[in-house]
MARBA-3410 file (N, C-alpha, C, O; in Angstrom, 1 decimal):
163
1.1,-1.1,0.0,-0.1,-0.1,-0.2,1.2,1.0,0.0,2.2,0.8,0.7 ~ 0.8,2.2,-0.7,1.5,3.5,-1.1,0.2,4.7,-0.3,-1.0,4.8,-0.4 ~ 1.3,5.5,0.7,0.3,6.2,1.2,0.5,7.6,1.1,1.6,7.7,1.7 ~ 0.2,8.8,0.7,0.4,10.1,-0.1,-0.4,11.0,1.0,-1.6,11.1,1.2 ~ 0.6,11.6,1.5,0.3,12.9,2.0,-0.1,14.2,1.6,0.7,14.9,1.0
-1.5,14.8,1.7,-1.6,16.2,0.9,-2.6,17.2,1.7,-3.6,16.7,2.2 ~ -2.4,18.5,2.1,-3.4,19.2,2.6,-4.5,19.5,2.0,-4.8,19.7,0.9 ~ -5.4,19.6,3.2,-6.6,19.8,2.1,-6.8,20.4,0.9,-7.5,19.9,0.1 ~ -6.0,21.7,0.8,-5.9,22.8,-0.5,-5.7,22.3,-1.4,-6.0,22.9,-2.4 ~ -4.9,20.7,-1.4,-4.0,20.2,-2.2,-4.9,18.6,-2.6,-4.6,17.5,-3.1
-6.0,19.1,-2.2,-7.0,17.6,-2.6,-6.8,17.5,-3.9,-6.0,16.6,-3.7 ~ -6.9,17.6,-5.0,-7.1,17.6,-6.3,-8.7,17.3,-6.7,-9.6,17.3,-5.9 ~ -8.6,17.1,-7.9,-10.1,16.6,-8.8,-10.7,15.4,-8.7,-9.9,14.6,-8.3 ~ -11.6,15.0,-8.8,-12.3,13.8,-9.4,-11.7,12.9,-10.2,-11.4,11.8,-9.6 ~ -11.5,12.9,-10.8,-10.4,12.2,-11.9,-8.9,11.5,-11.5,-8.3,10.5,-11.8
-8.8,12.7,-10.5,-7.7,12.3,-10.1,-7.1,11.5,-8.8,-6.1,11.0,-8.5 ~ -8.3,11.7,-8.0,-9.0,11.3,-6.7,-9.2,9.8,-6.8,-8.7,9.0,-6.0 ~ -10.0,9.2,-8.3,-10.6,8.1,-8.8,-9.2,7.1,-8.6,-9.4,5.9,-8.4 ~ -8.1,7.3,-8.5,-6.8,6.7,-8.5,-6.7,6.1,-7.0,-5.6,5.6,-6.8 ~ -7.4,6.0,-6.1,-6.9,6.1,-5.2,-8.2,5.1,-4.5,-9.3,5.2,-4.9
-7.9,4.1,-3.4,-9.1,3.4,-3.0,-9.5,4.4,-2.0,-10.7,4.5,-2.1 ~ -9.0,5.1,-1.1,-9.6,5.4,-0.1,-9.3,6.5,0.1,-8.5,6.8,-0.8 ~ -9.4,7.5,0.9,-9.1,8.9,1.6,-9.1,9.0,2.9,-9.8,8.2,3.6 ~ -8.2,10.0,3.5,-8.6,9.7,5.0,-8.4,11.3,5.4,-7.5,12.1,5.3 ~ -9.5,11.3,6.0,-9.5,13.1,6.5,-8.7,12.9,7.9,-9.3,12.0,8.5
-7.8,13.4,8.5,-7.1,13.4,9.8,-7.4,14.7,10.6,-6.5,15.5,10.8 ~ -8.6,14.8,11.1,-8.5,16.1,12.3,-9.0,17.4,11.1,-8.6,18.5,11.2 ~ -9.6,17.1,10.4,-9.8,18.2,9.1,-11.0,18.6,9.4,-11.9,17.7,9.4 ~ -11.5,20.1,9.8,-12.8,20.5,9.5,-13.3,21.1,8.2,-12.6,21.6,7.3 ~ -14.6,20.9,8.3,-15.2,20.9,7.1,-15.0,22.6,6.4,-14.9,22.8,5.2
-15.0,23.5,7.4,-14.0,24.4,6.4,-12.9,24.6,6.0,-12.5,25.7,5.5 ~ -12.2,23.9,6.2,-10.6,23.7,5.2,-11.3,22.9,3.8,-10.4,22.6,3.0 ~ -12.5,22.6,3.5,-13.0,22.4,2.4,-13.8,23.1,2.2,-14.7,23.5,2.9 ~ -13.5,23.4,0.7,-14.7,24.3,-0.4,-15.6,23.2,-0.4,-15.4,22.0,-0.3 ~ -16.9,24.2,-0.6,-18.3,23.4,-1.1,-17.7,22.7,-2.3,-17.5,21.5,-2.2
-17.2,23.2,-3.6,-16.6,22.4,-4.5,-16.1,20.6,-3.9,-16.8,19.6,-4.1 ~ -14.6,20.8,-3.2,-14.1,19.9,-2.9,-15.0,18.9,-1.8,-14.7,17.7,-1.6 ~ -16.2,19.4,-1.3,-17.0,18.7,-0.1,-17.8,17.8,-1.4,-17.6,16.6,-1.7 ~ -18.4,18.5,-1.9,-18.6,17.6,-3.0,-18.3,16.4,-4.0,-18.8,15.4,-4.3 ~ -17.2,16.9,-4.2,-16.3,16.2,-5.0,-16.0,14.6,-4.1,-15.9,13.5,-4.6
-16.0,15.1,-2.7,-15.3,13.8,-2.2,-17.1,13.0,-1.8,-17.1,11.8,-1.8 ~ -17.9,13.5,-1.6,-19.4,13.1,-1.8,-19.7,11.9,-3.1,-20.3,10.8,-2.9 ~ -19.2,12.5,-4.6,-18.7,11.9,-5.4,-18.0,11.1,-5.7,-18.3,10.2,-6.5 ~ -16.9,11.2,-5.0,-16.2,10.0,-4.6,-16.6,8.6,-3.9,-16.2,7.5,-4.0 ~ -17.4,9.1,-3.3,-18.0,7.9,-2.1,-19.2,7.6,-2.7,-19.4,6.4,-2.8
-20.2,8.6,-3.1,-21.2,8.0,-3.4,-21.2,6.7,-5.0,-21.2,5.5,-5.2 ~ -21.3,8.0,-5.7,-20.5,7.8,-7.3,-19.9,6.6,-7.6,-20.4,5.6,-8.1 ~ -18.5,6.8,-7.0,-17.8,5.9,-7.3,-17.4,4.8,-6.5,-16.4,4.1,-6.9 ~ -17.9,4.7,-5.3,-17.6,3.5,-4.5,-16.4,3.4,-3.7,-16.1,2.3,-3.3 ~ -15.5,4.7,-3.4,-14.3,4.8,-2.8,-14.8,5.0,-1.5,-15.9,5.4,-1.2
-13.6,4.6,-0.5,-14.0,4.8,0.5,-13.5,6.1,1.2,-12.6,6.8,0.6 ~ -14.1,6.6,2.5,-13.4,7.9,2.9,-13.6,7.7,4.4,-14.7,7.6,4.9 ~ -12.4,7.7,5.2,-12.4,7.6,6.4,-12.3,9.1,7.4,-11.5,9.9,6.9 ~ -12.7,9.4,8.2,-12.9,10.5,8.7,-12.3,10.3,10.2,-13.0,9.7,11.0 ~ -10.9,10.8,10.4,-10.6,10.5,12.3,-11.1,11.9,12.9,-11.3,13.0,12.3
-11.2,11.7,13.7,-12.0,12.6,14.7,-10.9,13.3,15.5,-10.0,12.6,15.8 ~ -10.7,14.8,16.1,-10.1,15.2,16.8,-11.2,16.8,17.2,-12.4,17.0,17.2 ~ -10.1,17.8,17.6,-10.8,19.2,18.1,-11.0,19.7,16.8,-11.6,20.8,17.0 ~ -10.8,19.7,15.4,-11.5,19.6,14.3,-11.7,19.1,13.6,-11.1,19.1,12.5 ~ -12.7,18.4,13.9,-13.5,17.3,12.9,-14.7,17.0,13.4,-15.0,17.7,14.4
-15.7,16.0,12.8,-17.2,15.8,13.3,-17.8,17.4,13.6,-17.7,18.5,13.1 ~ -18.5,16.9,14.9,-19.5,18.3,15.1,-18.6,19.6,15.6,-19.1,20.7,15.3 ~ -17.1,19.6,16.2,-16.6,20.8,16.5,-15.7,21.2,15.4,-15.0,22.2,15.4 ~ -15.8,20.5,14.5,-15.0,20.5,13.2,-15.8,21.2,12.0,-15.3,21.5,10.9 ~ -17.3,21.7,12.6,-18.3,22.1,11.7,-19.3,21.0,10.5,-19.8,21.5,9.5
-19.3,19.7,10.9,-19.2,18.8,9.7,-21.2,19.0,9.9,-21.6,18.8,8.7 ~ -21.9,19.2,10.6,-23.6,18.9,10.9,-23.8,19.7,9.4,-23.1,20.7,9.0 ~ -24.8,19.1,8.9,-25.4,19.9,7.9,-24.4,20.2,6.6,-24.5,21.2,6.0 ~ -23.5,19.3,6.3,-22.8,20.0,5.4,-22.7,18.8,4.2,-23.2,17.7,4.4 ~ -22.0,19.2,2.7,-22.1,18.0,2.3,-21.3,16.9,2.7,-21.5,15.7,2.6
-20.2,17.5,3.4,-19.2,16.3,4.1,-19.8,15.2,4.7,-19.6,14.0,4.6 ~ -20.8,15.9,5.6,-21.7,15.3,6.7,-22.3,14.2,5.6,-22.1,13.0,5.8 ~ -22.7,14.3,5.1,-23.4,13.4,4.0,-22.7,12.2,3.2,-23.2,11.1,3.0 ~ -21.4,12.7,2.9,-20.6,11.7,2.2,-20.0,10.7,3.4,-19.4,9.6,3.3 ~ -20.4,11.4,4.4,-20.0,10.0,5.8,-21.0,9.2,6.4,-22.1,9.8,6.7
-20.9,7.8,6.8,-21.5,7.2,7.5,-22.3,7.4,9.0,-22.9,6.6,9.7 ~ -22.1,8.6,9.2,-22.3,8.8,10.6,-22.8,10.6,10.5,-22.6,11.3,9.5 ~ -23.3,10.7,11.5,-24.1,12.0,11.8,-23.1,12.9,12.4,-22.5,12.2,13.2 ~ -22.7,14.0,12.3,-21.8,14.8,13.2,-22.2,16.2,14.4,-21.7,17.3,14.7 ~ -23.4,15.4,14.8,-24.1,16.6,15.6,-23.8,15.7,17.1,-23.9,14.5,17.3
-23.4,17.0,18.1,-22.9,16.6,18.9,-24.5,15.9,19.8,-25.7,16.1,19.5 ~ -24.2,15.1,20.7,-25.4,14.1,21.4,-26.7,15.4,21.8,-26.4,16.5,21.3 ~ -27.8,15.2,22.6,-28.7,15.9,23.1,-28.0,16.0,24.6,-27.7,15.0,25.2 ~ -27.9,17.2,25.1,-27.6,17.6,26.1,-28.5,16.8,27.1,-29.7,17.1,26.8 ~ -28.5,16.0,28.0,-29.5,15.7,29.2,-28.5,16.1,30.6,-27.4,16.1,31.0
-29.9,16.5,30.9,-29.8,17.6,32.4,-29.1,16.3,33.3,-29.4,16.8,34.5 ~ -28.6,15.4,33.5,-28.5,14.3,34.2,-29.5,13.1,34.3,-30.7,13.2,34.2 ~ -28.9,12.0,34.5,-29.9,10.8,34.6,-30.2,10.8,35.8,-29.4,11.2,36.6 ~ -31.4,10.2,36.2,-32.1,9.7,37.3,-31.1,9.3,38.3,-30.1,9.8,37.9 ~ -31.0,8.8,39.3,-30.4,8.4,40.5,-31.3,7.4,41.5,-32.2,7.9,42.1
-31.1,6.1,41.5,-31.1,5.4,42.2,-30.3,5.2,43.8,-29.2,4.7,43.7 ~ -30.6,5.4,44.7,-29.9,5.7,45.6,-30.1,4.6,46.7,-31.3,4.6,46.6 ~ -29.9,3.9,47.4,-30.2,3.0,48.7,-29.1,3.4,50.0,-28.0,3.0,49.8 ~ -29.5,4.1,51.1,-28.5,4.4,51.5,-28.9,3.1,53.1,-30.0,3.0,53.7 ~ -27.7,2.4,53.4,-27.7,1.4,54.4,-26.9,2.0,55.3,-25.8,2.3,55.0
-27.4,2.4,56.8,-27.0,3.0,58.2,-26.7,1.4,59.3,-27.4,0.4,59.7 ~ -25.5,1.8,59.3,-25.0,0.4,60.2,-25.6,0.9,61.6,-25.4,2.0,62.0 ~ -26.5,0.0,62.2,-27.3,0.0,63.5,-26.6,-0.6,64.5,-27.2,-1.0,65.5 ~ -25.2,-0.9,64.6,-24.8,-2.1,65.3,-24.3,-1.0,66.4,-24.1,0.2,66.3 ~ -24.1,-1.9,67.8,-23.8,-1.3,69.1,-22.7,-0.2,68.5,-23.0,1.0,68.6
-21.8,-0.6,68.0,-20.4,0.2,68.2,-20.5,1.9,67.4,-19.7,2.8,67.6 ~ -21.4,2.0,66.7,-22.0,3.4,66.1,-22.9,4.1,67.0,-23.5,5.1,66.6 ~ -23.3,3.6,68.4,-23.7,4.5,69.4,-22.2,5.2,70.5,-22.2,6.1,71.3 ~ -21.5,4.5,70.1,-19.8,5.0,70.5,-19.8,6.7,70.2,-20.2,7.3,69.2 ~ -19.3,7.2,71.4,-19.1,8.7,71.0,-17.6,8.9,70.5,-16.5,8.4,71.0
-17.8,9.8,69.4,-16.7,10.1,68.7,-16.5,11.4,69.0,-17.4,12.0,68.5 ~ -15.8,12.1,69.5,-15.5,13.6,69.5,-16.7,14.1,70.0,-16.4,15.3,70.0 ~ -17.9,14.1,70.5,-19.0,14.9,70.9,-20.0,14.7,70.1,-21.1,15.3,70.3 ~ -19.9,13.7,69.0,-21.0,12.9,68.5,-20.8,11.2,67.8,-19.9,10.7,67.2 ~ -22.0,10.8,68.2,-22.4,9.8,67.9,-21.5,9.3,66.3,-21.3,10.2,65.5
-21.1,8.1,66.2,-21.1,7.3,65.0,-22.4,7.1,64.1,-22.4,7.4,62.9 ~ -23.2,6.8,64.6,-24.9,6.8,64.0,-25.1,8.5,63.7,-25.1,9.1,62.6 ~ -25.2,8.9,64.6,-25.4,10.2,64.3,-24.7,10.7,63.2,-25.3,10.8,62.1 ~ -23.6,11.1,63.1,-22.6,11.4,61.8,-23.1,10.9,61.0,-23.6,11.6,60.1 ~ -23.4,9.0,60.7,-23.6,8.9,59.4,-25.3,9.0,59.3,-25.7,8.7,58.2
-26.2,9.4,60.2,-27.5,10.0,59.7,-27.2,11.6,59.1,-27.9,12.2,58.2 ~ -26.2,12.0,59.7,-26.3,13.7,59.1,-25.7,13.4,57.6,-26.3,13.8,56.6 ~ -25.0,12.9,57.5,-24.1,12.3,55.9,-25.4,11.9,55.2,-25.5,12.3,54.0 ~ -26.2,11.2,55.8,-27.5,10.5,54.9,-28.4,11.8,54.5,-28.8,12.1,53.4 ~ -28.5,12.5,55.4,-29.6,13.6,55.1,-28.8,14.8,54.1,-29.3,15.5,53.2
-27.8,14.6,54.5,-26.7,16.0,53.4,-27.0,15.2,52.1,-27.4,16.0,51.2 ~ -27.0,13.5,51.7,-26.7,13.2,50.8,-28.1,12.9,49.8,-28.3,12.9,48.6 ~ -29.1,12.7,50.9,-30.9,13.0,50.3,-31.0,14.4,49.6,-31.3,14.5,48.4 ~ -30.8,15.4,50.4,-31.0,16.7,50.2,-30.1,17.0,48.9,-30.2,18.1,48.4 ~ -29.3,16.2,48.5,-28.4,16.8,47.0,-29.5,16.1,45.9,-29.6,16.7,44.8
-30.6,14.8,46.3,-30.9,14.6,45.0,-32.1,15.3,44.6,-32.6,16.0,45.5 ~ -32.6,15.4,43.3,-33.3,15.7,42.7,-34.9,15.2,42.7,-35.0,14.1,43.0 ~ -35.8,15.8,42.6,-37.3,15.0,42.9,-37.8,14.2,42.0,-38.9,13.7,42.1 ~ -36.9,13.9,40.8,-37.2,13.1,39.9,-36.2,11.8,40.4,-36.5,10.8,39.8 ~ -35.4,11.7,41.1,-34.9,10.6,41.6,-35.3,9.5,42.7,-36.5,9.5,43.0
-34.5,8.7,43.4,-35.5,7.8,44.0,-34.5,7.3,44.8,-33.3,7.1,44.4 ~ -35.1,7.0,46.6,-34.3,6.7,47.5,-34.9,5.9,48.1,-36.2,6.0,48.1 ~ -34.0,4.8,48.9,-34.6,4.0,49.8,-33.8,3.8,51.3,-32.8,3.2,51.3 ~ -34.1,4.1,52.1,-33.4,3.7,53.1,-33.9,3.0,54.3,-34.5,3.5,55.3 ~ -33.4,1.6,54.1,-33.8,0.5,55.1,-34.5,0.8,56.6,-33.8,1.7,57.0
-35.3,0.7,57.5,-35.3,0.5,58.9,-34.8,-0.3,59.5,-33.9,0.0,60.2 ~ -35.2,-1.4,59.2,-34.7,-2.8,60.0,-33.1,-3.2,59.8,-32.4,-2.8,58.8 ~ -32.6,-3.9,60.7,-31.6,-4.6,60.5,-31.4,-5.6,59.3,-32.3,-6.5,59.2 ~ -30.6,-5.6,58.5,-30.5,-6.1,57.1,-29.8,-7.4,57.0,-28.5,-7.3,57.2 ~ -30.6,-8.8,56.7,-30.0,-10.2,56.7,-28.6,-9.8,55.9,-27.9,-8.8,56.1
-28.4,-10.8,54.9,-27.5,-10.9,53.9,-28.1,-10.7,52.5,-27.5,-10.2,51.6 ~ -28.9,-11.0,52.5,-30.0,-10.5,50.8,-30.8,-10.0,51.6,-30.8,-10.4,52.7 ~ -31.7,-8.9,51.1,-32.7,-8.1,51.1,-33.6,-7.3,49.8,-33.0,-6.5,49.0 ~ -34.5,-7.5,49.6,-35.1,-6.5,48.5,-35.6,-5.5,49.7,-36.2,-5.6,50.7 ~ -35.0,-4.2,48.8,-35.6,-2.9,49.2,-36.4,-1.9,48.5,-35.9,-1.3,47.5
-37.5,-1.7,48.7,-37.8,-0.9,48.0,-37.7,1.0,48.0,-37.5,1.8,48.8 ~ -38.0,1.0,46.8,-37.2,2.5,46.9,-38.4,3.4,46.1,-38.9,2.8,45.2 ~ -38.6,4.3,46.4,-39.4,5.4,46.0,-39.1,7.0,45.7,-38.3,7.5,46.4 ~ -39.7,7.5,44.8,-39.5,9.1,44.8,-38.9,9.7,46.2,-39.4,9.5,47.3 ~ -37.5,10.6,45.7,-37.4,11.4,47.2,-38.1,12.5,47.2,-38.4,13.1,46.2
-38.5,12.9,48.5,-38.8,14.3,48.9,-38.2,14.5,50.0,-38.3,13.9,51.1 ~ -37.4,15.5,49.7,-36.4,16.1,50.8,-37.1,16.1,52.3,-36.5,15.6,53.3 ~ -37.9,16.6,52.4,-38.7,17.0,53.7,-39.1,15.7,54.3,-38.7,15.4,55.5 ~ -39.4,15.2,53.9,-39.8,13.7,54.7,-38.7,12.5,54.9,-38.8,11.7,55.8 ~ -37.6,12.6,53.9,-36.6,11.8,54.1,-35.8,12.3,55.0,-35.0,11.5,55.4
-35.6,13.8,55.5,-34.6,14.4,56.2,-35.4,14.2,57.8,-34.8,14.0,58.9 ~ -36.9,14.4,57.8,-37.2,13.9,59.3,-36.7,12.7,60.2,-36.2,12.4,61.2 ~ -37.4,11.8,58.6,-37.3,9.9,59.0,-36.0,10.0,59.3,-35.7,9.5,60.5 ~ -34.9,10.5,58.5,-33.6,10.2,59.2,-32.8,10.8,60.6,-31.8,10.4,61.3 ~ -33.6,11.6,60.7,-33.8,12.2,62.3,-34.3,11.6,63.8,-34.1,12.0,64.9
-34.9,10.4,63.1,-36.3,10.1,64.1,-34.9,8.6,65.0,-33.8,8.2,64.5 ~ -35.2,8.3,65.7,-34.0,7.4,66.1,-34.4,6.2,65.3,-35.6,5.9,65.1 ~ -33.1,5.2,64.9,-33.1,4.2,64.0,-33.1,3.0,65.0,-33.1,1.8,64.5
END
């Protein structure tokens, strides 16, 4: 295999490109190619059946302005950034150790008290669509914990009660 490296502006015409089995665009922005060059690449791929490989980087795909261009049409992928999600729903189960050692004083607060405060702070950071489970009983090795939508005020009050 012979490899020839060219800058985008020296791409050439369709008859000249037909001598090559494939073209590799290495981190090339769509704006580095004229509309005519993009159309040439599209014909090279779609009409003539040659290969076109676009390697990613900071100036390719969505960052390189490929979206809604002739160049994007020549590629087998879309160059749009994914839809931004505000954040996935969280499902969280907080299991608090209730053993006797958790009642020991640790500098003015019990370990259980500190664990409960940490659980309250954690629960308060959840969004309304998140779900939370806090088992009330001592847990055997395997247990099913039911979780429900978080309600900050209810969760905070429930965690402040004696466990």
